[in-house]
C-alpha positions as a printed Julia matrix, in Angstrom:
230×3 Matrix{Float64}:
  10.12   2.67   21.37
  11.2    1.42   17.94
   7.66  -0.28   17.25
   5.88   2.98   18.17
   8.18   5.02   16.15
   7.57   2.78   13.16
   3.79   2.81   13.44
   3.62   6.69   13.99
   6.14   7.32   11.15
   4.2    4.98    8.81
   0.88   6.67    9.52
   2.34  10.19    9.12
   4.12   9.39    5.93
   1.22   7.67    4.36
  -1.0   10.68    5.11
   1.65  13.09    3.68
   2.25  11.18    0.55
  -1.56  10.83   -0.01
  -1.95  14.54    0.12
   0.89  14.94   -2.23
  -0.24  12.56   -4.83
  -3.69  14.39   -5.19
  -1.66  17.03   -6.9
  -1.94  16.51  -10.68
   1.77  16.15  -11.49
   4.06  13.19  -12.3
   6.39  12.42   -9.43
   9.56  10.6   -10.34
  11.23  10.76   -6.94
   9.89  10.43   -3.37
  12.0   10.17   -0.24
  11.82  10.07    3.58
  14.69  11.99    4.99
  16.15  12.75    8.51
  19.05  15.12    9.69
  22.14  14.0    11.54
  21.01  15.68   14.82
  17.91  13.33   14.72
  15.09  15.82   14.17
  11.74  14.68   12.99
  11.81  12.93    9.65
  10.14  14.53    6.81
   9.21  13.55    3.17
  10.44  15.27   -0.04
   9.6   14.72   -3.56
  10.17  15.88   -7.15
   7.78  15.9   -10.03
   8.59  16.63  -13.65
   6.4   19.64  -13.52
   8.13  20.91  -10.45
  11.59  20.57  -11.85
  10.65  22.54  -14.94
   9.23  25.26  -12.87
  12.28  25.4   -10.53
  15.0   25.21  -13.26
  13.34  27.13  -16.17
  15.38  26.6   -19.28
  18.63  26.3   -17.32
  19.97  22.73  -17.84
  22.79  23.25  -15.29
  20.28  24.13  -12.47
  18.24  21.2   -13.57
  21.08  18.93  -13.28
  21.96  20.34   -9.77
  18.58  20.01   -8.18
  16.62  17.09   -9.8
  17.78  14.67   -7.13
  18.18  17.19   -4.25
  15.58  16.57   -1.55
  16.38  19.97    0.22
  15.93  21.95   -3.01
  12.47  20.42   -3.72
   9.38  22.75   -3.38
   7.83  19.72   -1.73
  10.41  19.41    0.87
   8.87  18.82    4.39
   5.59  18.47    2.56
   2.61  18.19    5.07
   4.99  18.5     8.17
   2.02  18.87   10.41
   1.14  15.16    9.73
   4.28  14.3    11.62
   3.25  15.9    15.06
   2.93  12.53   16.79
   6.37  11.49   15.54
   7.92  14.66   16.74
   6.33  14.36   20.26
   7.56  10.79   20.48
  11.22  11.9    19.6
  11.13  14.85   22.04
  10.48  12.32   24.81
  13.52  10.4    23.88
  17.07  11.16   24.82
  18.66  13.91   22.66
  20.98  12.6    20.08
  23.34  15.74   20.64
  24.02  14.48   24.17
  25.15  11.0    23.03
  28.56   9.76   22.61
  29.78   9.17   19.04
  29.0    5.51   19.24
  25.64   5.96   20.77
  24.82   8.62   18.12
  25.74   6.28   15.24
  23.76   3.41   16.76
  20.68   5.46   17.21
  20.89   7.11   13.81
  21.18   3.59   12.2
  18.11   2.45   14.11
  16.14   5.34   12.89
  17.27   5.11    9.35
  16.38   1.36    9.33
  13.02   2.02   10.44
  12.51   4.77    7.91
  13.58   2.36    5.17
  11.06  -0.26    6.51
   8.28   2.45    6.34
   9.09   3.23    2.62
   9.15  -0.37    1.82
   5.7   -0.93    3.46
   4.37   2.21    1.47
   5.82   0.74   -1.74
   4.08  -2.5    -0.95
   0.64  -0.92   -0.23
   0.97   1.32   -3.46
   1.9   -1.62   -5.66
  -1.17  -3.63   -4.22
  -3.39  -0.57   -5.33
  -1.84  -0.34   -8.73
  -3.03  -2.02  -12.0
  -2.74  -1.34  -15.69
  -6.02  -1.93  -17.68
  -6.11  -2.61  -21.49
  -9.35  -2.06  -23.17
  -9.97  -2.46  -26.87
 -12.73  -0.26  -28.15
 -13.87   1.13  -24.86
 -16.77   2.85  -26.5
 -18.0   -0.26  -28.25
 -21.9   -0.44  -28.03
 -22.07   2.39  -25.65
 -23.65   5.81  -25.87
 -21.02   8.58  -26.01
 -22.33  10.11  -22.63
 -21.93   6.6   -20.85
 -18.4    6.25  -22.41
 -17.5    9.7   -21.01
 -18.93   9.0   -17.66
 -17.18   5.74  -17.09
 -13.78   7.05  -18.19
 -14.23  10.21  -15.86
 -15.16   7.67  -12.86
 -12.17   5.59  -13.54
  -9.77   8.56  -13.71
 -11.15   9.86  -10.48
 -10.57   6.73   -8.82
  -7.01   6.65  -10.03
  -6.14   9.3    -7.61
  -6.55   6.83   -4.85
  -5.33   3.57   -6.59
  -2.65   5.05   -8.91
  -3.98   2.62  -11.58
  -3.72   3.23  -15.25
  -5.83   2.55  -18.21
  -4.79   2.16  -21.85
  -7.61   2.08  -24.31
  -8.59   2.41  -28.05
 -11.73   4.26  -29.23
 -13.6    5.52  -32.07
 -15.65   7.89  -30.23
 -14.11  11.34  -31.07
 -16.15  12.98  -28.12
 -13.44  11.23  -25.89
 -10.88  13.85  -27.1
 -11.4   16.0   -24.05
  -8.44  17.8   -22.46
 -10.31  18.36  -19.27
  -9.83  14.63  -18.44
  -6.59  13.81  -20.37
  -3.37  15.44  -20.98
  -2.12  15.98  -24.66
   0.73  13.49  -23.93
  -1.94  10.76  -23.09
  -3.59  10.92  -26.41
  -2.54   9.29  -29.58
  -3.97   9.31  -33.06
  -3.8    6.28  -35.24
  -3.67   7.09  -39.01
  -3.48   4.63  -42.12
  -1.55   5.56  -45.1
  -2.08   4.56  -48.74
  -0.55   1.21  -48.09
  -2.74   0.45  -45.24
  -0.09   0.66  -42.73
  -0.82   2.38  -39.47
   1.15   5.28  -37.96
   0.92   6.87  -34.55
   0.83  10.61  -33.81
   1.21  11.89  -30.3
  -1.31  14.67  -29.64
   1.35  16.73  -27.73
   3.35  17.07  -31.0
   0.66  19.55  -31.98
   0.35  23.08  -30.44
  -3.1   23.82  -28.77
  -3.87  27.22  -27.4
  -5.5   27.42  -23.95
  -9.19  27.23  -24.27
  -9.23  26.02  -27.94
 -11.67  23.25  -28.88
  -9.51  20.31  -29.45
 -12.42  18.21  -30.79
 -13.33  20.75  -33.39
  -9.73  21.22  -34.37
  -9.4   17.42  -34.91
 -12.68  17.31  -37.02
 -11.27  20.08  -39.16
  -8.29  17.89  -40.03
  -5.69  19.7   -38.18
  -4.14  16.47  -36.56
  -4.83  14.08  -39.38
  -6.06  10.72  -38.5
  -9.47  11.32  -40.17
 -11.76   8.64  -41.87
 -11.31   8.78  -45.55
 -14.48   7.66  -47.47
 -14.01   6.55  -50.91
 -17.25   6.76  -52.99
 -17.97   4.11  -55.56
 -18.18   5.13  -59.24
């Protein structure tokens, strides 16, 4: 039963987490949990975005719920994925009918299997993760091709959870349809030739505003300065 429980639970958890990670949010906490009466395990998770939505501006509420699996809007996420696990456990002796010693032993076995499932999921995720560093990703490429390659990579990241860190001179890559403001940095040189970094999210952009046009108008700085000879 233990081997079958592991295999079915791994399959269900993997399917549930894969559907969870399609959501365009940054998850900082993911867990697999079970109740003391031995009901079917479920996943729960918190993202920074969900935490902001649920707590609003109340720091006390945020402190109370940020690690609470039960208060998460993603508690028991994709429960239907665990149907086979539920059927398996229903055919096992009920934990509520066990002696205290039997109950503790059975709960320890299930928790141990759950930990093994999470470790395997971590290993699979790590094998699919990579960070790519590319200097001048747009070098010798047409702007349309640069945009296409970036879009293809970002689409693939939803399955591999990889990241790319790149530099570019092509201002057409300033596209908030593909990248968040907190993912874009401007580099500006001062009069001494020293480089300074500016985070795009430090500037307020209204919904629907043309970010590229705003940049070219000089709103964010980091524009090329051309000194003409005498």
